C-alpha positions as CSV (number, residue, x, y, z in Angstrom):
1,X,3.0,-9.3,-13.0
2,X,4.4,-10.5,-9.6
3,X,1.5,-10.8,-7.2
4,X,1.8,-11.0,-3.4
5,X,-1.3,-12.4,-1.6
6,X,-2.2,-12.5,2.0
7,X,0.0,-9.5,2.7
8,X,-0.6,-7.6,6.0
9,X,-1.4,-3.9,6.2
10,X,-1.4,-1.7,9.2
11,X,-2.9,1.8,8.5
12,X,-2.4,4.4,11.2
13,X,-3.9,7.9,11.3
14,X,-2.1,10.8,12.8
15,X,-5.2,11.7,14.9
16,X,-4.3,8.8,17.3
17,X,-7.3,6.6,16.5
18,X,-6.8,2.8,16.7
19,X,-4.9,1.4,13.7
20,X,-6.7,-0.4,10.9
21,X,-5.3,-3.9,10.1
22,X,-6.0,-6.1,7.1
23,X,-4.4,-9.5,6.7
24,X,-5.8,-10.1,3.2
25,X,-4.0,-7.4,1.1
26,X,-3.1,-7.9,-2.5
27,X,0.0,-6.2,-4.0
28,X,1.2,-6.3,-7.6
29,X,4.5,-4.8,-8.7
30,X,5.8,-4.9,-12.3
31,X,7.9,-2.7,-14.5
32,X,7.8,0.4,-12.4
33,X,4.1,0.1,-11.6
34,X,2.2,-0.9,-8.4
35,X,-1.4,-1.9,-7.6
36,X,-2.3,-2.2,-3.9
37,X,-5.7,-3.4,-2.6
38,X,-6.9,-3.4,1.0
39,X,-10.0,-2.9,3.1
40,X,-10.6,-0.2,5.7
41,X,-13.6,1.1,7.6
42,X,-15.0,2.7,4.4
43,X,-14.6,-0.4,2.2
44,X,-12.2,-1.4,-0.5
45,X,-9.2,0.9,-1.1
46,X,-7.4,0.4,-4.4
47,X,-4.2,2.4,-5.2
48,X,-2.3,2.6,-8.4
49,X,1.1,4.2,-8.8
50,X,4.5,4.6,-10.4
51,X,7.9,3.7,-9.1
52,X,10.5,6.4,-8.7
53,X,14.2,5.9,-8.0
54,X,15.2,3.4,-5.3
55,X,12.0,1.5,-4.9
56,X,9.9,4.5,-3.9
57,X,6.3,4.6,-5.2
58,X,3.8,7.4,-5.5
59,X,0.2,6.1,-5.4
60,X,-3.3,7.5,-6.0
61,X,-6.5,5.9,-4.8
62,X,-9.0,5.1,-7.5
63,X,-12.2,6.0,-5.6
64,X,-11.1,8.5,-2.9
65,X,-8.9,11.6,-2.9
66,X,-6.2,9.7,-1.1
67,X,-2.5,9.7,-2.0
68,X,0.3,7.6,-0.6
69,X,4.1,7.5,-0.8
70,X,5.6,4.1,-0.1
71,X,9.2,2.7,-0.2
72,X,10.2,-0.9,-0.7
73,X,12.6,-2.1,2.0
74,X,16.0,-3.4,0.9
75,X,14.9,-7.0,1.6
76,X,11.8,-6.4,-0.7
77,X,9.5,-7.8,2.0
78,X,8.0,-4.5,3.3
79,X,6.4,-1.4,1.8
80,X,6.3,1.5,4.2
81,X,5.4,5.1,4.0
82,X,2.7,7.8,4.5
83,X,-0.8,8.6,3.2
84,X,-2.9,11.8,3.0
85,X,-6.6,12.4,2.3
86,X,-7.8,16.0,2.5
87,X,-6.8,17.2,6.0
88,X,-6.1,13.6,7.3
89,X,-2.8,11.8,7.1
90,X,-1.0,8.9,8.6
91,X,1.3,5.9,8.1
92,X,1.0,2.8,6.0
93,X,3.0,-0.4,6.4
94,X,2.5,-3.5,4.2
95,X,4.3,-6.8,5.0
96,X,4.4,-8.6,1.7
97,X,3.3,-12.3,1.6
98,X,4.5,-15.0,-0.7
99,X,5.1,-14.1,-4.3
100,X,2.8,-16.0,-6.6
101,X,4.7,-15.1,-9.8
102,X,3.1,-13.8,-13.0
103,X,-0.6,-13.4,-13.3
């Protein structure tokens, strides 16, 4: 499974609070599946999801009722999209680090 380490995440909430940034994000993408791990103010956030057409992913968090929709940029270096958890929502941007290859 291709693994990207030391990716950078910027998580913004629509309520205008300061963004959360994490420079040690892990992303794995393989055969139409994605695994995304980052840290926010509540601890580890782990998402799993499926790829839809055109590099778009629909993800669900493992431990919280959070969902995200991300799209892979044409250059395959950025994942960008939105998240929602109950009545909160915002934007999520992941800059992919170097690909480590198969795990």
